[in-house]
N, C-alpha and C positions, 0 to 999 in steps of 0.2 A: 405140583411142580410147575405146571403151566401158569397157574394163577400167581405163584410167587414170582415167576419170570416176568409176567405182565405188570405186576406191581412195581417190580424193580425198574422196568423200562419207563413206566409212568413217572416214577420218582426222578429218573435221569432227565426226562423231558422237562419236568417241572423245574428242576434245578437249573437246567440250561436256559429256560425262559427267564428265570429270576436274574441270572448272570447277564444275559443279553439285554434285558430291560435296564439293569443297573448300569451297564457299560454305555447304553444308549443315552441314559439320563446324564451320566458324567460327560459324555461327548457334547451333549446339548448345552450343558452348563459352561463348558470350556470354550465352545464355539457357538454362541447364540446366533439365532437367525437375524440378519439385519432388518428384515421386515417387521420384527417385533418391537423395534425402537421407534419412538414417535418423532420421525424426522420433520414432520410438518411443524410441530411445536418448536423444534430446534431452529428451523428456518424462519419461523415467525419471530422468534426472539432476536436472532441475528439481523433479520431484515428491519424490524421495527426499532429495536433498542440500540443497535449499533450503526447499521448502514444509514437508515433514514435520519437518525439522530445526528450522525456526523455530517451528512449533507445539510441538515438544518443549521448546524453550527457554522459550517463554511458559508452558507448563504448569508447568515447574519454578519459574519466577518467581512465578506465582500461588500455588503451594504455600508458597513462602517468605513471601509477603505474608500468607497465612493464619496461618502460624506466628507472624509478628511481631504480628499482630492478637491472637492468643490470649495472648501475653505482655503486650501493652498492656492488654487487658481485665482480666487478673488483677492487674495492678499499674500503675495509671495514674500514670506519672512522666514527667518531661521526657525522660529518657534513652530510655525505651521509646517515647515519641512520636516522637523522632528516628529510631529504628530502623524504625518502621512507615512513616515518611515515606520513608526510603531504599528500603525494600522496595517501596513503592508506585511510586516513580519508576522503579525498575528494571523493574517489571512493565509500566508504561505504555509505556516505551521498547521493551520486548520485543513488546508488542502492535503497535507501528508496523511491525514486520517481518512481520506476518501480515495486515494490514488489506486488502491488495489481493487476497487469495485468497478472494473472496466468491463461491464456487461450490461445488457438491457439498455436503458436510456443513455448511459455513459458511452457505450460502444457506438451508439448512433452519432454522437457528436465528436468522436475521436478524442476522448477526454484527456488522456495523458499527453498525447502529441500536441494538442491545442494549448494546454495549460502549463506544460512543464518540459518542453524540449530545451535541453541545455547541452553544451554551453551555447549561449545566445550569440547570434551573428551581429556583432557591433557595427560592422560595415554596412549591413543592410538597414539597421536602425538609423544610422547616420544618413544614409541615402534617403530613407523615408522621411525623416524630419527635415532634411534639406529641401526636398522636392514638395513636401506636404501633399503628395499624391500617392496613395497606396491602397491596396486591397488586402485586408488581413486574412481573407479566405484564400488568397493566391498561394501557390506552392512555395514561391520564393520567400514568403513571410512566415513559414512554419517555425523557423528558429529566430524570428525577430518579434515574437509576441509572447503572451503568457507571463507567468511570474518571473522567469529569468530575464526577460526584456525590461520589466519594471525594476528589477533588482539593479540592472545597469543604469537606468535613468535616474534612480534615486540615490545611488551610492557610488557612482563612478568617481566622484571627487569627495568621498567621505572624509578624507584627511584634510580637506580644505573647504569647509562649508561656505565660506564667503564666495569662493569661486563657483560653487554649486548654485548659489543664489544668483550670481551674475549671469550664469548660463541660461537661467530661466527668465531673466529680465532683459536679455539681449533683444534689440529690435528685430522683428521678423522671426529669426530662428528661435528666440525664446518662446514666443507664442506657438510656434510649430511644435516645440518640445512639449509644451503644456497640452496641446491638442492631441498629440500622439499618446502621451501618458493617459489622457482621458479615454482615448479610443481603445487602448489595451485593457484598461479597467472595465470598460463597457463590454468588451468582447468576453472577458472572463465572467462578468456578471450574467451575460446572456446565456452562456453555456452551463454555468452552475445552476441558474434558475430553471433551465430546460430539463436538466437531469433531476433536480430536486422535485419539480412538478411532475415529471414522468413517474417518479416513485410514489407520490402521495396523492395526486389530483384524481378527481373522478374520471377525467378523460384518459389519463395514463394508468394510474393505479397499478404500477408494476409490482408493488408489494404483494398483491394477491397472486400474481403469476409466479413470483419468486417462491413463496411459501408452499405453493401447491405442486411444484415440479420436484417431487421427492425421490425420483429415481436416481440411478448412478450412471445413466447413459450420457453420451456427449450432448450437451445442451441443457442438462438438468441443472438445478441450482447448486447441488452439492458438487457436481463436476466443475461448474464455473468457479465456485468458491475455492476449491482445492487448486485448480489451475492458476487462478489469479493470486492466491497466497504465495505459491511457488514463483510465479512470474515476477510479482512485485518485489519479492526477496532477491531475485536475480538482478533486478534493477539496482538495488542497494549494493549487491556484491560487485557488479561490473561498472555501470556508468557512474554511480555515486562514489564508490570507493576504489574498486579495482583499477579502473582506467587512470585516475589521478595517481595511484600507487605505481603505475607503470606495468601492470599485468598484461597489457596488450602491446607494450613498446619495449620489450626485452629489459625491463627493469628501469627504464628511463622515466623519471617522474614527470607528470603532466599536471602541475598545479592549476593551470589555466582552464582545466576541464571540470573543475569542481562545480557542483550545484551550490547556489547561494554564494557565488564567488565574491561579489562586490560588497555584500552586507557582512560577509565573513561568518556566517552561521551554518555552514555546510553540515557539521556534525550534529548540531541541534535539529536540523531538518531530518537527517538520517535517523536519529534516535526516535523522533516522533513517528516516523514512517515504520520503523521496526516494531515499536511498541504497539502501533495499531494492528500490525500483522499478528502479533501475539494475542492482543485483546480479542481480535476477531476469531482466532482459532480457539481461544479459551472461553469465549462467550462473556467477556467483561465489558459492561456498557460504560458510557461516559461518566456515570456517577460512581463507578468502581464496583458495582454489583456484579457478582459472578453468576451469570444466567446460563441457560442451556446452550452449550457450544459444541464445536466439533470435537473438542477433547472428551466431552461426555460420551459422544458416540464411539470414539476410539476405546474408551474405558469399557463400554458396553460390549464391544466386539472382543475384548479380552486378548488383543494381539500382543505378541512378544517381540522383543528386539534385543539380540545378543544377551539373552538370559534375564532380561528385566522386562517389565511391562512397557509397551510401546509409548503409551501416553506419558509415562515417567521419563523415558528417553527424550521425547520431543520437548517436554517442559524443561528438562535439564539443559538441553542444547539452546533453547531460547534464552534461558537465564545466563548461560555462558556468553552467548553472542551479545546480549544487552550489556553485560558486565564489562566485556572487553571494549565495546564501543564507548561506554561511559568513560573509559580511561584515555580516549583520544581527545586532545584539546582542540578547540576552535581558535583561530580559523584553520581549517584543514589545509589550505594552500601553504601555510607556514609550517604546520606541524608535520607535514609529509617529510620535510627535511630534518626538523629538530626532534621529532618523535616518531620516526618511521617504523620502529619496531612495534610501537603500540598500534599503529595502523595495520601492520602486517598481522599482528595477533588477532585483531578484530576481523580482518578479512578471512583468516583461517577458520574461525568459529562460525562466521556467517556462511562460508562455503560448506561446512559440515551440516549446517542447518538446511541449506538448499537440498542437499542429498537426501536427508532423512524425510523432508516433506515431499520432495518430488518422487522419491522411490518408495519408501516404506509407508508413509501415510497414504499415498495414492493407492498402493497395492492393498493395504488393509481394508480400505473403504471400497475398493473395486472400481477406482476411477482411472480413466485413461488420460495421460498428459498429452494435450493436443498441440501445444505450442512448440516451436523449435528454438533451441539456443545455439550458440556458436562455439562454445568452449568445452562441451561435454562435462560441465560442472567442475 
């Protein structure tokens, strides 16, 4: 009797161990440990094939802009004006593929503020060109330099190219404008070159620092990436689209606040910016190759969102936002009135994307959002 009871108890214990082990394995499969994922490989791919490649592309574009400027300076003609305009647009678009990487070497030079503070201060630009005495590092020139200031100098009379040429050929003031344009391009070149070399040179070599900081704490590479993905998206939502749409002015449109106001390519710039945010998240490099990205890490973690996989929800929302933004025509300053509903639709989907990145993505990866916004999403 005792032996039978002992055998029975042993069987119960054995069955319990099997069930417990099975449940434990199921739990491990549904909730894999983050440490088992190769985050260094992911960061190496993003750092080398996306971030560094995008800085390389921008560096090349800025050099081409400088070359076009030198030709225009030596021979002020409509043909050369059009060439520098094209080079400028290409460089500005290339910048959109780097704006979210505001950490490491970029943070040191205040990258976004220096290169893309808009709307530009036209009165300050006029004052600088009139006096021909200015310090681009001074606080009063924060919004009188970078790409937005060049946008003004090259396109302010875009509907009257003859007048544009006359302004650059005027005695004294014409040469002042040319010199100021060159100073702005030189300032951009210096900062882009500094950041680019900081990532790749033997003296800086930030790429090694970036790929080795695999934790999720504040200051880790993944934390900086997720924070900047969200923050750069908020710049699209608010300064680039929301403010012109009147989201901060009780619905009163503010078309003069658009990025790329004078060239009239605000939406094109936004689309390039948003696409880069998506590509960085998805691990898609400049050649279109889908490498190891944050989306793969989210898939590995097997997180869910409202009954579906989180990575599917994020991807779907990116596609919705891109699709709605594609429906907004340029120039944005005009379409705000003529196609306001399309702008509103794009704003709504971008706002939803901000929420899912800032809250759900950050939570799934275990990242703390460290920046502060002003509108509660």
